[in-house]
C-alpha positions as CSV (number, residue, x, y, z in Angstrom):
1,M,0.1,0.0,-0.2
2,K,1.4,3.5,-1.1
3,Y,1.2,6.1,1.9
4,E,1.0,9.7,1.0
5,S,3.8,11.6,2.7
6,R,1.1,13.4,5.3
7,D,-0.6,10.5,6.3
8,I,3.1,9.0,7.1
9,F,4.1,11.9,9.1
10,R,0.7,11.3,11.1
11,E,1.0,7.7,11.7
12,K,3.2,7.2,15.3
13,P,5.9,4.9,14.6
14,F,6.9,7.3,11.6
15,V,6.1,10.3,13.7
16,I,8.6,8.7,16.6
17,L,11.2,7.8,13.8
18,F,11.2,11.1,12.4
19,A,11.1,13.3,15.4
20,L,14.1,11.0,16.7
21,T,16.1,11.6,13.4
22,A,15.7,15.2,13.7
23,V,16.8,15.7,17.1
24,T,19.5,13.0,16.6
25,A,20.5,15.3,13.5
26,W,20.6,18.4,15.9
27,A,22.6,16.5,18.7
28,F,25.6,15.8,16.2
29,A,25.6,19.8,15.7
30,F,27.2,20.4,19.2
31,P,30.5,18.3,18.4
32,M,30.6,19.5,14.5
33,I,30.4,23.3,15.7
34,K,33.3,22.7,18.0
35,I,35.2,21.2,14.9
36,G,34.1,23.7,12.6
37,F,35.1,26.4,14.9
38,S,38.5,24.9,15.5
39,E,38.8,24.2,11.7
40,F,38.3,27.5,10.4
41,G,40.4,29.4,13.2
42,I,37.4,30.8,15.0
43,G,37.9,32.0,18.4
44,N,35.6,31.6,21.6
45,N,35.0,35.5,21.8
46,D,35.0,36.1,17.8
47,T,31.0,36.6,17.4
48,G,31.0,37.7,14.2
49,A,33.1,34.9,12.9
50,K,30.7,32.7,14.3
51,T,27.6,34.9,12.9
52,L,29.0,34.6,9.7
53,F,29.8,30.4,9.8
54,A,25.8,30.0,11.3
55,G,24.9,32.1,8.7
56,I,26.6,30.3,5.6
57,R,25.3,26.8,7.0
58,F,21.5,28.0,7.2
59,F,21.7,29.7,4.2
60,M,23.1,26.6,1.8
61,A,20.7,24.4,4.1
62,G,17.9,26.8,3.0
63,V,19.1,26.9,-0.4
64,I,19.2,22.9,-0.9
65,T,15.7,22.6,0.8
66,L,14.0,24.9,-1.5
67,L,15.6,23.0,-4.6
68,V,14.3,19.6,-3.3
69,Y,11.0,21.6,-3.0
70,F,10.9,22.6,-6.5
71,L,12.5,19.5,-7.9
72,K,9.7,17.3,-6.1
73,K,6.8,15.8,-7.8
74,G,3.5,15.3,-6.6
75,E,1.8,17.2,-3.5
76,K,2.8,20.8,-3.6
77,K,0.9,23.9,-2.1
78,A,1.0,26.8,-4.7
79,V,3.2,29.9,-3.5
80,D,1.4,32.3,-1.8
81,T,2.8,35.8,-3.3
82,N,0.1,37.8,-1.6
83,K,1.4,40.6,0.9
84,R,0.1,38.8,4.1
85,G,1.9,35.4,3.1
86,I,5.4,37.4,1.9
87,F,5.1,39.5,5.4
88,L,4.5,36.0,7.5
89,L,7.7,34.0,5.5
90,F,9.7,37.2,6.4
91,V,8.8,37.4,10.2
92,F,9.1,33.4,10.3
93,S,12.8,33.4,8.9
94,V,13.9,36.1,11.2
95,V,12.3,34.7,14.1
96,N,13.1,31.4,13.9
97,T,16.6,31.6,12.3
98,T,18.3,35.0,12.3
99,L,17.2,36.2,15.9
100,H,17.1,32.7,17.4
101,Y,20.7,31.9,16.3
102,F,22.1,35.5,16.5
103,F,20.9,35.4,20.3
104,F,22.3,31.8,20.5
105,Y,25.6,32.4,19.6
106,I,26.0,35.7,21.6
107,G,24.8,33.8,24.7
108,L,26.8,31.2,23.9
109,S,30.0,32.8,23.8
110,N,29.6,34.5,27.1
111,L,28.6,31.6,29.2
112,A,29.3,28.2,30.5
113,G,28.3,25.4,28.5
114,S,25.9,23.7,31.2
115,R,23.9,26.9,32.0
116,S,23.7,27.2,27.9
117,A,22.1,24.1,27.7
118,I,19.4,24.1,30.4
119,I,18.6,28.3,29.7
120,D,18.3,27.4,25.4
121,S,16.5,24.2,26.3
122,L,13.5,26.3,28.0
123,G,12.7,26.9,24.6
124,T,11.1,23.4,24.2
125,F,8.9,23.6,27.5
126,L,7.4,27.3,26.6
127,L,6.7,26.1,23.1
128,I,4.3,23.6,24.7
129,I,3.2,25.9,26.7
130,F,2.6,28.7,24.3
131,A,1.0,26.3,22.0
132,C,-1.8,25.3,24.6
133,I,-2.5,29.1,25.0
134,I,-2.5,30.1,21.0
135,F,-4.1,27.2,19.5
136,K,-7.2,26.0,20.7
137,S,-6.6,22.1,19.6
138,E,-4.1,22.2,22.2
139,H,-4.5,21.9,25.7
140,M,-2.2,21.5,28.5
141,T,-2.8,18.3,30.4
142,L,-1.2,16.3,33.7
143,K,0.5,14.2,31.3
144,K,1.9,17.1,29.3
145,F,3.2,18.9,32.6
146,L,4.7,15.7,33.8
147,G,6.1,15.1,30.5
148,C,8.0,18.5,30.6
149,L,8.6,17.9,34.2
150,L,10.8,14.8,33.8
151,G,12.4,15.9,30.3
152,F,13.2,19.2,32.0
153,G,14.7,17.0,34.6
154,G,16.9,15.2,32.4
155,I,18.2,18.1,30.9
156,L,19.4,19.3,34.6
157,A,20.7,16.1,35.1
158,V,23.1,15.8,32.1
159,N,24.1,19.2,33.5
160,L,24.6,18.5,37.3
161,N,28.0,18.4,38.7
162,K,29.1,17.6,42.4
163,D,29.3,21.7,43.1
164,G,25.5,21.8,41.4
165,I,24.9,24.8,38.8
166,D,25.4,28.2,39.8
167,L,23.0,30.5,39.0
168,S,23.6,33.4,41.0
169,M,25.6,35.3,38.7
170,L,23.2,36.5,35.9
171,S,24.3,38.2,32.9
172,I,22.3,39.9,30.0
173,E,25.0,39.4,27.8
174,G,24.9,35.3,28.7
175,D,21.7,34.3,30.4
176,G,19.6,36.8,28.8
177,M,20.7,36.4,25.2
178,L,20.2,32.6,25.8
179,F,16.7,33.4,27.3
180,M,15.9,35.6,23.7
181,S,17.1,32.8,22.1
182,A,14.7,30.2,23.9
183,L,11.8,32.9,23.4
184,C,12.5,32.9,20.0
185,S,12.6,29.0,19.3
186,A,9.4,29.2,20.9
187,F,7.8,31.8,19.0
188,G,9.8,29.8,15.8
189,G,7.8,26.6,16.7
190,I,4.4,28.8,16.8
191,L,5.2,30.5,13.6
192,T,6.2,26.9,11.7
193,R,2.6,25.7,12.9
194,I,1.0,28.8,11.0
195,A,3.4,29.2,8.2
196,T,3.1,25.6,7.4
197,Q,-0.6,25.5,7.2
198,R,-0.2,28.3,4.5
199,Y,2.4,26.9,2.7
200,D,4.4,23.2,2.0
201,A,6.5,22.7,4.8
202,L,9.7,22.0,2.6
203,F,9.0,25.7,1.0
204,A,8.4,27.0,4.6
205,T,11.6,25.6,5.8
206,G,13.7,26.0,2.8
207,T,12.7,30.0,2.8
208,S,12.9,30.5,6.8
209,L,16.4,29.0,6.5
210,A,17.8,30.5,3.4
211,L,16.5,34.0,4.1
212,G,17.0,33.9,7.7
213,G,20.7,32.9,7.0
214,L,21.2,35.3,4.6
215,F,20.5,38.1,7.5
216,L,23.2,36.1,9.4
217,I,25.9,36.4,6.9
218,M,25.1,40.4,6.6
219,A,25.0,40.5,10.3
220,G,28.6,38.6,10.6
221,I,30.3,40.6,7.9
222,V,29.4,43.8,9.5
223,S,30.6,42.8,13.0
224,G,33.9,42.1,11.2
225,G,33.2,38.4,11.1
226,A,35.6,36.3,8.9
227,L,36.7,32.7,8.4
228,K,40.4,33.1,8.5
229,T,41.3,29.6,7.4
230,V,39.9,27.4,5.3
231,T,40.6,23.6,5.6
232,V,39.1,20.2,4.1
233,G,38.1,18.9,7.5
234,G,36.6,22.4,8.0
235,V,34.5,22.1,4.5
236,A,33.5,18.9,5.4
237,A,32.4,19.7,9.0
238,L,30.3,22.9,7.4
239,I,28.5,20.4,4.9
240,F,27.6,18.0,7.3
241,L,26.6,20.7,9.3
242,V,24.3,22.0,6.3
243,L,22.7,18.5,5.7
244,I,22.1,18.3,9.6
245,S,19.7,21.8,9.2
246,A,18.4,20.5,5.6
247,V,17.2,17.4,6.9
248,G,16.4,18.2,10.6
249,F,14.4,21.3,10.2
250,S,12.5,19.8,7.4
251,L,11.4,16.4,9.2
252,Y,10.6,18.6,12.3
253,N,8.8,21.5,10.8
254,R,6.5,18.5,9.0
255,L,6.2,17.0,11.8
256,I,4.9,20.5,13.8
257,S,2.5,20.9,10.3
258,C,0.8,17.3,11.3
259,N,0.6,17.0,14.6
260,P,-0.1,18.4,17.8
261,V,2.8,20.6,18.8
262,G,3.4,19.5,22.3
263,K,3.8,15.9,21.4
264,I,6.8,16.9,18.6
265,A,8.4,19.6,20.9
266,I,8.9,17.0,23.8
267,F,11.3,15.2,21.7
268,N,13.7,18.3,21.9
269,S,14.3,17.1,25.5
270,F,16.7,14.8,23.7
271,I,19.1,17.1,22.3
272,P,21.4,18.0,25.2
273,V,21.3,14.3,26.2
274,L,22.4,12.9,22.9
275,G,24.9,16.1,22.2
276,A,26.4,15.4,25.2
277,V,27.2,11.6,24.7
278,L,28.2,12.3,21.0
279,S,30.5,15.1,21.8
280,C,32.1,12.2,24.6
281,L,32.3,9.9,21.1
282,L,33.5,12.7,18.3
283,L,35.7,14.8,20.6
284,G,37.0,12.5,23.1
285,E,35.3,14.4,25.9
286,T,35.0,12.3,29.4
287,F,31.8,10.1,29.8
288,H,29.7,10.5,32.6
289,I,27.7,8.1,34.6
290,K,24.7,10.9,34.8
291,Y,24.0,10.6,31.2
292,I,22.4,7.3,31.9
293,P,19.6,8.7,34.7
294,A,19.3,12.0,32.3
295,A,18.6,9.7,29.4
296,V,16.0,7.7,31.2
297,L,14.1,10.8,32.6
298,V,13.8,12.6,29.0
299,C,12.4,8.8,27.6
300,A,10.0,8.9,30.3
301,G,8.9,12.3,29.7
302,V,8.5,11.9,25.7
303,F,6.7,8.2,27.0
304,I,4.3,10.2,29.1
305,V,3.2,13.1,26.5
306,N,3.0,10.5,23.5
307,R,1.1,7.9,25.2
308,Q,-2.9,7.4,24.5
309,G,-5.2,9.1,26.3
310,D,-5.3,12.1,28.5
């Protein structure tokens, strides 16, 4: 039996498969970004170069996604060229890509990794809350609340150490920027649902990545950013990151367009845990036993949110 792609993206086994594929792709981005920074000679405090690097990544991913959209056959929504549609795509691109990753890279440059992961992950749970407020079809239930609680507990667990997590020294440049990134991530998820109801998910995703990436490139150049060295390893890392973005965002945005937002967003809880494990494998970082209970908590949260019934 031949399934239409929209049916596949609604069927639970495929939803789980595609969601895990998307978050695993994004988890790979953590070590690959570090490798890319090293290969291109980008320093820890070189925000301009980081912004430029991010812009190139997302612009290329957007171009590839748009090419796939225009080359594919079968179901395809007509491109809406009226002013409201164009404005929606512009806002979607700026919020979901440009501002989200601009704030993310600035915050990441001024904050420790553990706190960065925790604050940025707030976007997952803010998205679930905002979706319940904005969309009539979304409701905050006990299982969603418990699932979010367990998911956030897993993210906390992967970042805890013997001294705990020091949240006493807050900064606008670090904590403030990452909180703005989390807000943009959450609103980007809402805009994803709205944009993909008007446009094909591939077209909306490609436009968001390409246009948002272009704005990041411009911001990086204006900030004096430059890729000081170019190596084969750096180009390979960049290509891998481009594919990660194209595949991850295309799958995730299509899932958001076809399913309750909360059931998809909760899978993002896997990203910090998987990112830590993959960093151990690819960067030689130390594997900590705390990753195991963290993964169990996240799995429990995802299971509770996605189980049948309220």
